[in-house]
C-alpha positions in Angstrom: 0.0 0.2 0.0 1.4 3.3 -0.8 2.0 6.1 1.9 -0.8 8.2 0.3 -3.3 5.2 0.1 -2.4 4.5 3.7 -3.3 8.1 5.0 -6.5 8.2 2.8 -7.2 5.1 4.5 -6.4 6.8 7.8 -8.8 9.4 7.4 -11.5 6.9 6.6 -10.9 5.2 9.6 -11.1 7.9 12.0 -14.5 8.7 10.9 -13.8 12.2 9.0 -17.1 14.1 8.6 -17.9 14.3 5.0 -17.6 17.8 3.7 -20.7 20.1 2.4 -20.0 20.9 -1.0 -20.7 24.0 -2.8 -20.2 25.3 -6.1 -20.7 28.7 -7.7 -21.5 29.3 -11.6 -21.1 32.5 -13.2 -23.6 33.0 -16.1 -22.9 35.0 -19.1 -25.0 35.8 -22.4 -22.6 37.0 -25.5 -19.8 37.2 -22.9 -21.5 39.7 -20.6 -22.3 38.8 -16.7 -25.8 37.9 -16.4 -25.9 36.2 -13.0 -25.1 33.3 -10.7 -26.2 29.9 -10.0 -24.9 28.5 -6.6 -25.7 24.6 -5.4 -24.8 23.2 -2.0 -25.0 19.2 -1.6 -24.9 17.9 1.8 -24.5 14.4 2.5 -25.6 12.0 5.4 -24.8 8.1 5.9 -22.1 6.1 4.1 -21.9 4.8 0.6 -24.5 2.7 0.1 -27.3 4.5 2.7 -26.0 7.8 2.0 -28.8 10.4 1.1 -27.8 13.5 -1.1 -29.6 17.1 0.1 -29.2 19.6 -2.7 -30.2 23.3 -2.7 -29.8 25.4 -5.7 -30.3 29.3 -6.2 -30.4 30.7 -9.7 -30.7 34.3 -10.4 -30.1 36.0 -13.6 -31.1 39.2 -15.5 -31.3 39.0 -19.7 -30.7 42.3 -21.4 -33.1 43.6 -23.5 -33.4 42.2 -27.0 -32.2 44.7 -29.7 -35.4 46.7 -30.3 -37.1 45.7 -33.4 -40.8 46.9 -34.5 -41.5 43.6 -32.6 -40.0 43.9 -29.5 -39.9 47.7 -29.0 -40.2 48.4 -25.2 -39.5 45.4 -24.1 -37.9 45.6 -20.7 -35.2 43.1 -19.5 -36.1 39.9 -18.2 -35.4 38.3 -14.8 -35.2 34.6 -13.6 -35.0 33.3 -10.2 -35.0 29.7 -8.8 -35.0 28.3 -5.5 -34.3 24.3 -5.8 -34.2 21.8 -3.0 -34.2 18.0 -3.8 -33.2 14.7 -1.7 -31.7 11.6 -3.0 -30.9 8.2 -1.9 -28.5 5.8 -3.2 -30.4 3.5 -6.0 -33.4 5.9 -6.2 -34.4 9.3 -8.4 -34.2 12.4 -6.7 -37.3 13.9 -5.1 -37.6 17.9 -5.6 -39.3 21.3 -5.0 -38.6 24.1 -7.0 -40.0 27.8 -7.3 -39.0 29.5 -10.7 -39.9 33.3 -10.6 -39.9 34.7 -14.1 -40.4 38.5 -14.3 -43.0 38.4 -10.9 -44.7 35.5 -11.7 -43.9 32.3 -9.7 -44.3 28.4 -10.7 -43.8 25.8 -8.1 -43.2 22.1 -9.3 -43.0 19.1 -6.6 -41.9 15.9 -7.9 -41.3 12.5 -6.3 -41.3 8.4 -7.1 -44.1 6.7 -5.2 -45.7 3.5 -6.0 -43.7 3.3 -9.2 -44.9 6.5 -10.2 -43.2 10.4 -10.9 -45.9 12.2 -9.2 -45.7 15.8 -10.3 -47.1 18.7 -9.1 -47.7 22.5 -10.7 -48.6 25.4 -8.7 -49.3 28.8 -10.6 -51.3 31.9 -10.4 -54.2 29.6 -12.3 -54.4 27.2 -9.3 -52.4 23.6 -8.6 -52.4 20.5 -11.7 -51.2 16.9 -11.1 -49.9 14.5 -13.2 -48.6 10.8 -12.9 -45.7 9.4 -15.0 -44.2 5.8 -15.1 -41.0 5.7 -13.9 -39.5 4.0 -16.5 -40.7 7.0 -18.3 -38.0 9.2 -17.1 -34.3 8.3 -17.7 -33.1 11.5 -15.1 -34.0 14.8 -13.9 -32.5 18.0 -14.3 -31.2 17.6 -10.6 -28.8 14.8 -11.6 -27.1 16.8 -14.0 -25.6 18.8 -11.4 -25.6 16.1 -8.7 -21.8 14.5 -8.6 -22.9 11.5 -7.0 -26.1 10.7 -9.1 -26.3 7.2 -10.6 -27.8 8.7 -13.2 -25.9 10.3 -15.8 -25.8 11.3 -19.7 -23.2 9.2 -20.4 -25.4 6.1 -20.1 -27.5 7.0 -22.6 -27.4 8.1 -26.7 -31.2 8.9 -26.2 -32.6 10.5 -23.2 -35.9 11.8 -21.5 -35.0 14.2 -18.9 -37.2 15.7 -16.4 -37.3 19.4 -16.1 -37.1 20.5 -12.7 -38.1 24.3 -13.5 -41.0 23.1 -15.6 -42.2 20.0 -14.5 -42.1 18.6 -18.4 -40.0 15.6 -19.5 -37.9 16.6 -22.4 -36.8 13.7 -24.9 -33.4 14.3 -27.0 -30.1 12.6 -28.4 -27.3 12.6 -26.4 -23.9 13.1 -28.2 -20.4 12.2 -26.6 -18.1 14.7 -27.4 -14.8 13.6 -25.7 -12.6 15.1 -24.0 -11.5 18.7 -24.0 -9.8 21.4 -21.6 -11.7 24.0 -19.5 -9.4 26.8 -18.2 -10.1 27.1 -14.3 -8.4 28.9 -11.5 -5.7 29.3 -13.9 -5.1 25.6 -14.5 -6.8 23.8 -17.8 -8.9 20.8 -16.2 -9.8 17.8 -18.5 -13.5 17.2 -18.5 -15.5 15.1 -20.4 -18.3 16.8 -22.8 -21.6 15.9 -23.8 -24.6 17.6 -25.7 -28.0 16.8 -25.2 -30.2 17.8 -28.3 -33.3 19.1 -26.6 -36.6 20.0 -28.6 -35.8 23.7 -27.5 -32.1 23.5 -28.3 -28.6 21.9 -27.6 -27.3 21.8 -24.4 -23.9 21.1 -23.4 -22.3 19.8 -20.4 -18.9 19.5 -19.2 -17.7 17.4 -16.4 -14.6 16.9 -14.6 -13.4 13.3 -13.6 -14.9 13.4 -9.9 -18.5 13.7 -11.5 -18.6 17.7 -10.7 -20.3 19.9 -13.6 -17.9 22.6 -14.0 -19.2 24.2 -17.2 -22.8 24.4 -19.2 -24.5 25.7 -21.6 -28.0 26.1 -22.5 -31.2 27.6 -24.5 -33.0 30.6 -22.7 -35.5 32.5 -24.2 -33.9 32.8 -27.8 -30.4 33.2 -25.9 -27.4 30.9 -25.1 -26.8 31.1 -21.6 -23.0 30.1 -20.8 -22.0 28.8 -16.9 -18.7 28.6 -16.1 -17.5 27.4 -12.4 -15.8 30.2 -10.4 -12.9 29.0 -8.6 -11.2 25.5 -9.0 -12.7 22.4 -9.3 -14.5 21.0 -6.0 -13.1 18.4 -4.1 -15.8 15.0 -4.4 -17.1 13.9 -1.5 -14.7 11.2 -0.9 -11.5 12.9 -1.8 -10.2 13.5 1.9 -7.6 16.3 2.6 -4.3 14.6 3.5 -2.7 15.3 6.6 0.3 17.2 6.7 3.3 14.8 6.9 5.8 15.3 9.8 9.3 16.9 9.4 11.9 15.1 10.5 15.0 16.9 11.6 18.0 14.8 11.5 21.3 16.2 13.0 24.8 14.7 13.8 25.5 13.1 17.1 28.3 14.8 19.2 
């Protein structure tokens, strides 16, 4: 056993607490900053029985479109979202999201029970409910951001994704674009890149080797939002800090 592996094993044996993981993406449109998306992941339990608690906050303001006869006088568009989710090993993530667009709010609740996705939408018109067989959803957008989700784009060539913001299931092809580099914190980070061809436009996802989504691109209101992780890639849940090796001073005997 290498010295490094021995130190990592010791850290686990000592019961080191699993950290709360936090990431922050800066959002841009046409190279102009428009907002942020923050995500925190907290873990409880051990592998095999671990529960992931996910909290997300998104806030962005899209610049007003170039004025034309059709868009004359249209103001900038604002979007805010609060997401909470929890996921047990081997089970899809349940979630609640509240999305406010230009002041109009919609709440989506989704969880799996008795082999069905139970989905409820609440907005100004009231509450509507629907049921979808579990086999009708491959993953949710929560899985796309959860670094330890067992459901990943890499597993599919065609995927049905439950959108946490709309509660709708979107079907599209997945294209593996291979490895590439993303510059973060002054370093080039190796990532695997995937494209999802949704009915509303293409999404791109750039994943680090520890499962973290470090960059993504998405269509929104006729624009293309580019999100890049601020700072270096975070440590994974099983990447423990290695204790410092003691320095031994050696002196000649008198």
